Structure formats: structure tokens, C-alpha cells
C-alpha positions as CSV (number, residue, x, y, z in Angstrom):
1,M,27.8,-60.2,41.3
2,K,27.4,-63.6,39.8
3,R,31.0,-64.7,41.8
4,A,29.4,-63.3,45.2
5,L,26.3,-65.0,45.1
6,V,28.1,-68.2,44.3
7,I,30.2,-67.8,47.3
8,L,27.1,-67.0,49.4
9,T,25.7,-69.9,48.4
10,L,28.1,-72.2,48.9
11,I,28.6,-70.8,52.3
12,Q,25.1,-70.9,53.3
13,T,25.4,-75.0,52.1
14,S,28.5,-75.5,54.4
15,L,26.9,-74.1,57.1
16,S,23.0,-75.8,56.9
17,V,25.2,-79.1,56.3
18,Q,27.0,-78.7,59.7
19,A,24.2,-77.5,61.6
20,A,22.4,-80.9,59.8
21,L,24.9,-83.1,62.1
22,P,23.3,-83.6,65.5
23,G,24.3,-82.4,68.6
24,D,25.6,-79.6,70.5
25,S,29.0,-78.4,69.6
26,A,29.6,-76.2,72.6
27,E,28.4,-79.3,74.5
28,G,31.0,-81.1,72.6
29,K,33.8,-78.9,73.1
30,K,33.5,-79.2,76.8
31,L,33.6,-82.9,76.9
32,H,36.7,-82.6,74.6
33,D,38.5,-80.6,77.0
34,A,37.5,-82.5,79.6
35,N,38.2,-85.9,78.5
36,C,40.7,-86.0,75.4
37,V,43.1,-83.5,75.5
38,S,44.5,-86.0,79.0
39,C,45.7,-88.9,75.3
40,H,46.2,-86.1,73.2
41,N,46.6,-82.6,71.9
42,A,44.8,-81.2,68.5
43,S,47.5,-82.0,66.6
44,V,46.3,-85.7,66.1
45,Y,43.5,-84.0,64.0
46,T,45.3,-82.0,61.5
47,R,48.3,-84.7,61.0
48,R,48.7,-85.4,57.4
49,D,48.5,-88.8,58.0
50,R,45.5,-88.7,59.8
51,Q,43.1,-92.0,59.8
52,V,39.7,-90.4,60.2
53,N,39.3,-89.7,56.9
54,S,34.8,-89.9,56.6
55,L,32.1,-88.9,59.0
56,S,31.8,-92.0,59.6
57,A,35.2,-93.5,60.5
58,L,35.2,-90.0,63.2
59,N,31.8,-91.6,64.8
60,Q,33.8,-94.8,64.9
61,Q,37.2,-93.3,66.3
62,V,35.2,-90.9,68.8
63,D,33.1,-94.5,69.8
64,G,36.7,-96.5,70.0
65,C,38.3,-93.7,72.6
66,V,35.4,-93.6,74.5
67,H,35.4,-97.2,75.2
68,G,39.1,-97.2,75.1
69,A,39.4,-94.4,78.2
70,H,36.5,-95.9,80.3
71,L,34.2,-92.9,79.7
72,T,30.3,-93.2,80.7
73,L,28.9,-90.8,77.7
74,T,25.6,-90.7,76.5
75,P,25.3,-90.9,72.8
76,D,23.8,-87.4,72.6
77,Q,27.1,-86.7,74.6
78,Q,28.9,-88.9,72.4
79,Q,27.1,-87.4,69.2
80,S,27.8,-83.7,70.5
81,L,32.1,-84.6,70.8
82,V,31.3,-85.4,67.2
83,K,30.0,-82.7,66.0
84,Y,32.5,-80.8,67.6
85,L,35.4,-81.9,66.3
86,N,33.8,-81.9,62.4
87,E,33.0,-78.4,62.9
88,Q,36.7,-77.5,64.8
89,F,39.0,-79.7,62.4
90,Y,37.7,-82.3,59.9
91,K,34.9,-80.5,58.0
92,F,33.3,-83.3,56.6
93,K,29.7,-83.6,54.7
């Protein structure tokens, strides 16, 4: 019983941390599918030697990609993209 309570607490904490990150994950997925997959696939996020190792680095990488690809995204759209990538692949807190 105590173990189940600990597991539920950890799950709830994890979900609340992800929810605390601003943005709209569904919009982020749409933006990703429309703009990011033309340069790379999901393996860039999951490879062992990935360069993005923190939420701050993820924000910087997304910003760099947006500028490098000459995209016009609002700050809210960019944050939605970060939220999607974090929830889907990185799981930073």
C-alpha cells in the first residue's frame, strides 16, 4: 500500500511539472510536423550523444533551429514546440 502511494505521488509530481511548462503540446506537435521533420527525424532527440541535456539547452536549440530555418514563429508557438519536444522525448523537469 505504501509503495503504491509513493508511485502515485511520483506520477502526480511528474505530471504537474510537465503541466507547469507553458505552451500547448498539441500545437507544438503540429508545428514540429510542419517545420522540423523536413530537416531531421525523431532519432535526433533520442540518440545517446545528443547535445540537448537540459530544458535551457532545449530552448536554445529550438531558437537556433527557428532562426536557421528562417521560420516565423511567435514566442508562444516556440514555447509550444519546446513543450511538445520535452513531453515527447526529453522529459526535463
